[in-house]
C-alpha positions in Angstrom: 289.1 55.4 214.9 286.9 54.9 217.7 283.9 52.7 217.8 281.3 55.4 217.2 282.9 56.5 213.9 283.0 52.9 212.5 279.3 52.4 213.2 278.4 55.6 211.4 280.4 54.6 208.3 278.7 51.2 208.2 275.3 52.8 208.3 276.1 55.2 205.5 277.5 52.6 203.1 275.0 51.2 200.5 274.0 47.5 200.8 276.1 45.1 198.8 274.5 43.2 195.9 275.2 39.6 195.3 276.8 38.3 192.1 273.7 36.6 191.0 271.6 39.8 191.1 274.2 41.7 189.1 274.2 39.2 186.2 270.4 38.6 186.3 270.7 35.2 187.9 268.2 34.1 190.6 268.6 31.9 193.5 267.5 28.4 193.3 263.9 27.8 194.4 262.9 31.4 194.0 260.1 32.0 191.4 260.9 34.2 188.4 259.6 37.8 188.7 256.2 38.3 186.9 256.0 40.7 184.1 253.2 43.1 184.1 251.1 43.3 180.8 251.7 46.4 178.8 249.4 49.2 179.7 247.3 50.4 176.8 247.2 54.1 176.7 243.8 55.7 176.2 245.1 59.2 176.2 243.6 61.4 173.5 245.7 61.4 170.3 247.4 58.1 170.9 246.3 54.8 169.3 245.8 51.9 171.8 248.1 48.9 171.6 246.7 46.2 169.3 247.5 42.5 169.1 249.0 41.2 165.9 246.6 38.7 164.3 249.6 37.0 162.5 251.2 36.0 165.8 250.3 32.8 167.5 247.8 33.0 170.4 246.0 35.9 168.9 242.6 36.5 170.3 240.3 39.3 168.9 239.3 42.0 171.4 235.6 41.5 172.4 233.2 44.3 171.3 231.5 46.4 173.9 227.8 45.5 174.5 225.2 47.9 172.9 223.4 50.2 175.4 219.7 49.5 175.8 217.5 52.6 176.1 214.5 53.1 178.4 212.2 53.3 175.4 213.3 49.9 174.2 212.8 48.4 177.7 209.3 49.8 177.8 208.5 48.4 174.4 209.7 45.0 175.4 207.7 45.1 178.6 204.5 46.2 176.8 205.0 43.5 174.2 205.3 40.8 176.9 202.2 42.1 178.6 200.2 42.1 175.3 201.3 38.5 174.5 200.2 37.5 178.0 196.8 39.1 177.7 196.2 37.5 174.3 197.1 34.1 175.8 194.6 34.6 178.7 191.9 35.6 176.2 192.6 32.6 174.0 192.3 30.3 177.0 189.0 32.0 178.1 187.5 31.7 174.6 188.4 28.1 174.4 186.9 27.5 177.8 183.6 29.2 176.9 183.4 27.2 173.6 184.0 23.9 175.3 181.6 24.7 178.2 178.8 25.7 175.8 179.2 22.6 173.6 179.8 20.1 176.3 178.1 21.4 179.5 175.0 23.4 178.7 172.4 20.9 177.4 168.6 21.1 177.5 167.4 19.0 180.4 164.1 20.5 181.5 161.2 22.8 180.5 159.2 25.3 182.6 155.9 27.0 181.6 154.8 30.0 183.7 152.8 33.2 183.5 154.3 36.5 182.2 154.9 37.6 185.8 156.8 34.4 186.6 154.0 32.8 188.7 152.9 29.2 188.4 150.8 27.2 187.5 150.6 28.9 184.2 147.3 29.8 182.6 147.7 28.5 179.1 144.1 29.1 178.0 142.8 26.5 175.6 146.2 24.9 175.2 148.2 22.5 177.3 151.8 22.7 178.5 152.6 19.6 176.5 151.4 21.3 173.3 153.7 24.3 173.9 156.7 22.1 174.6 156.0 19.9 171.5 155.6 23.0 169.2 158.8 24.4 170.7 160.7 21.7 168.8 163.8 21.7 171.0 164.5 18.1 172.3 166.4 17.3 175.5 170.1 16.9 175.0 170.4 19.7 172.4 172.7 22.6 173.0 171.0 25.3 175.1 172.4 28.0 172.9 171.9 26.3 169.6 168.7 28.0 168.7 167.2 31.5 168.5 164.7 32.3 171.3 163.2 35.1 169.1 162.5 32.7 166.3 160.9 30.3 168.7 158.6 33.0 170.1 157.4 33.9 166.6 156.8 30.3 165.7 154.7 29.7 168.9 152.7 33.0 168.3 151.9 32.0 164.8 150.9 28.4 165.7 148.9 29.3 168.8 146.8 32.4 168.1 144.9 32.1 171.4 148.1 33.2 173.2 148.1 37.0 173.6 151.8 37.0 174.6 154.5 34.4 174.5 158.2 34.6 175.3 161.0 32.0 175.4 163.9 32.3 177.7 166.8 30.3 179.2 167.6 29.4 182.7 171.0 27.9 183.6 172.2 25.3 183.5 169.7 23.6 181.1 166.1 24.8 181.5 163.9 26.5 178.8 161.4 28.9 180.2 158.1 29.6 178.3 156.0 32.5 179.5 152.5 32.9 178.2 149.4 35.0 178.5 146.2 33.6 177.1 144.0 35.7 174.8 140.4 36.5 175.6 137.7 37.0 173.0 136.4 40.6 173.3 135.3 42.0 170.0 133.5 40.9 166.9 134.2 42.9 163.8 132.4 42.5 160.5 134.8 42.3 157.5 133.2 41.7 154.2 130.8 38.7 154.5 132.5 37.2 157.6 133.0 38.1 161.2 136.4 38.4 162.9 136.8 37.5 166.6 139.4 39.8 168.1 141.1 40.0 171.5 141.4 43.0 173.8 144.8 43.7 172.2 143.4 43.5 168.7 144.7 40.1 167.9 142.6 38.2 165.4 141.7 34.8 166.9 139.4 33.3 164.4 136.8 34.1 161.7 133.2 32.9 161.3 130.3 33.4 159.0 127.7 33.9 161.7 128.1 36.8 164.2 129.4 35.3 167.5 127.4 36.0 170.7 128.5 37.6 173.9 131.1 39.9 172.3 131.4 43.7 171.9 130.6 44.7 168.4 133.3 47.0 167.2 132.4 49.4 164.4 135.5 50.9 162.7 136.9 51.4 159.3 139.2 48.6 158.2 141.9 48.7 155.5 141.2 46.8 152.3 144.5 44.8 152.5 143.9 43.6 156.0 145.4 40.2 156.8 142.7 38.1 158.6 144.8 35.0 159.3 144.5 33.8 163.0 147.4 35.3 164.9 147.7 38.5 163.0 146.8 42.0 164.3 143.7 44.0 163.5 144.5 47.4 162.0 142.0 50.2 162.1 141.9 53.0 159.6 142.1 56.4 161.4 141.5 58.6 158.4 142.7 62.1 159.2 144.1 62.6 162.6 141.8 64.6 164.9 143.6 67.6 166.4 142.3 69.0 169.6 140.9 72.5 169.3 141.0 73.1 173.1 144.3 71.5 174.1 146.7 74.0 175.5 150.5 73.7 175.3 150.5 70.5 173.2 148.6 69.0 170.3 146.3 66.0 171.1 146.4 63.6 168.1 145.4 60.0 168.3 144.9 57.1 166.0 142.0 54.7 166.1 144.1 51.9 167.5 145.5 54.0 170.3 142.0 55.4 171.1 140.4 52.0 171.2 143.1 50.7 173.7 142.7 53.8 175.8 138.9 53.6 175.8 139.0 49.9 176.8 141.2 50.6 179.8 139.0 53.5 180.9 135.8 51.4 180.6 137.5 48.7 182.6 138.7 51.0 185.3 135.2 52.6 185.7 133.3 49.3 185.8 131.6 49.7 182.4 133.4 47.2 180.3 131.4 44.1 181.2 128.1 45.9 180.3 129.4 47.4 177.0 127.8 45.8 174.0 129.1 48.0 171.2 131.8 50.5 170.4 132.1 52.9 167.4 135.3 54.5 166.3 134.4 55.0 162.7 134.8 58.7 163.3 137.3 59.9 166.0 135.3 63.1 166.3 132.1 61.2 167.3 133.2 58.3 169.5 130.3 56.3 171.0 129.5 53.2 173.0 126.4 51.3 174.0 125.8 50.0 177.5 123.5 47.0 178.0 121.7 47.8 174.7 119.7 50.4 176.6 121.9 53.5 177.0 123.7 55.0 174.0 126.6 57.1 175.2 128.1 59.9 173.1 131.7 60.7 174.0 132.6 63.0 171.1 136.3 63.6 170.5 139.3 62.2 172.4 139.6 65.4 174.4 139.2 64.8 178.1 138.2 61.2 177.3 139.1 60.1 180.8 136.8 62.6 182.5 134.0 61.9 180.0 134.0 58.2 180.7 134.1 58.8 184.5 131.1 61.2 184.2 129.2 58.6 182.1 130.0 55.9 184.7 128.7 58.0 187.5 125.4 58.7 185.6 124.9 55.1 184.7 126.0 53.2 187.8 125.0 55.6 190.6 121.5 54.5 191.6 120.9 57.6 193.8 122.1 60.4 191.5 122.2 58.6 188.2 120.0 56.5 186.0 117.9 53.5 187.2 118.4 50.0 185.9 115.4 50.3 183.6 116.1 53.7 182.0 116.7 53.8 178.3 117.8 56.6 176.1 120.8 58.7 174.9 123.5 60.0 177.4 125.5 62.8 175.9 128.8 63.7 177.7 130.4 65.1 174.6 129.7 68.8 174.9 132.3 71.0 176.6 131.7 74.6 177.5 134.2 77.4 176.9 135.3 77.4 180.5 136.2 73.6 180.1 133.2 72.3 182.1 131.6 69.1 180.7 128.0 68.2 181.6 126.0 65.1 181.0 122.6 65.3 179.3 120.2 62.3 179.2 117.4 62.0 176.7 114.9 59.2 177.4 114.0 57.0 174.5 114.6 53.7 173.0 118.3 53.7 173.5 119.0 54.3 169.8 120.7 57.5 168.6 118.4 60.1 167.0 118.6 60.1 163.2 120.6 62.8 161.6 118.4 65.6 160.2 118.1 65.5 156.4 118.5 68.7 154.5 115.2 70.0 153.1 114.9 71.0 149.5 114.2 74.6 148.8 110.8 75.1 147.0 111.2 75.9 143.4 110.2 79.5 142.5 
C-alpha cells in the first residue's frame, strides 16, 4: 500500500471517541453541559406546559398586563386638566378674598363735579358734610358697602343736590360726584308753595310765595309726596295726539313737555326773562315773558319752531317788539300748508277772557 492510499483511508475513517464521552463522563475541570428549558408549545390545539404547584420552587406565571385604550387615556388626560384648572381657580379665589380683606382699605375721599372736574360745586353744602353723611370711616373695607345705597342716602339727606353718585378709585379712594340743584319754579299745592328745581326736584316748601322764581301752573296729583328730595309729578290728563304729524304719532306727557320747553327757552335766550309757565292743558301751552308779553304756544306740535319764532319776535329790536311793548303774542296757529305765523295784539299783557255763552231769549 503506498503512501497515498493510507492517507485517503485515514481521512475517511470517523473520529474516535474517548471512553469518558461514551459512558457520560466528563473531563476534570470542564463545566457540565447546560440544559435548555423545555419549550412551551403555543401551537393551536395543544395545552402549554404548566408548572406543578405541589413541587418545591413553584412560582405562579405572571398575568399579562391589561391593554389601555385611547379613550381611557383621553379621559385620564382630561381629568388631570380639570383638576389642574380647579386648583388654579381655587388659588385665584383665595388670593382675591385675601387681597380684598387685607389690602383694599378706605384711605382717602375725593369730591368732584359730575364731569370729573375740580374743585366741586357743592352748592349750599360743604365737602366735609358730604363725607360725614357718607358714613364710611377710613380703614374700612373698600368693598364692604353698597355705593347705590350710599347715593340714595345722600340724595335723601341733601335735597339741594340735583345729582349725586358714589364711586370707587383703587386702591382706597371713595369718589363723590355732585351737581347742585338750582331753584327754578314755585308751584302752589294746597295752602303752601313748593320750591322746585329745573329737573322737578322738590327742594323745600313755604307758606308765602317765594320771589324771583317762575310760577308753574299745572295739575298735580292728590297723593303727591312733597317731602324735600322727592320728585314733582304733573298730571297730564289725556295724552294729546298730534293731528298734523305724518308718519308717527306725537304724544307727550306734562313732565316731558316741561323739560323740553325749559331747554328750548334756554337755548333761545328766553328762560331768564320767563316769569310764568302754564301746562294745565297740553293743547294750550303758554308762558309769560317779563310780565308784559303773554305767549301762546298751543300744542306740542312744532314746539321748537314756535319758541324760536317767539324769541325772534320778542328779542329782535329791529324786526320784533320793543322793550316797552305789552300784549299777547300768538304763535299757536298753523296753516294747512304747515306755515306758522306770529300775531301780536297790544294790550296789558294779560290773555283775553274766554267769551261766555249767551243765553237765548225766551220765546
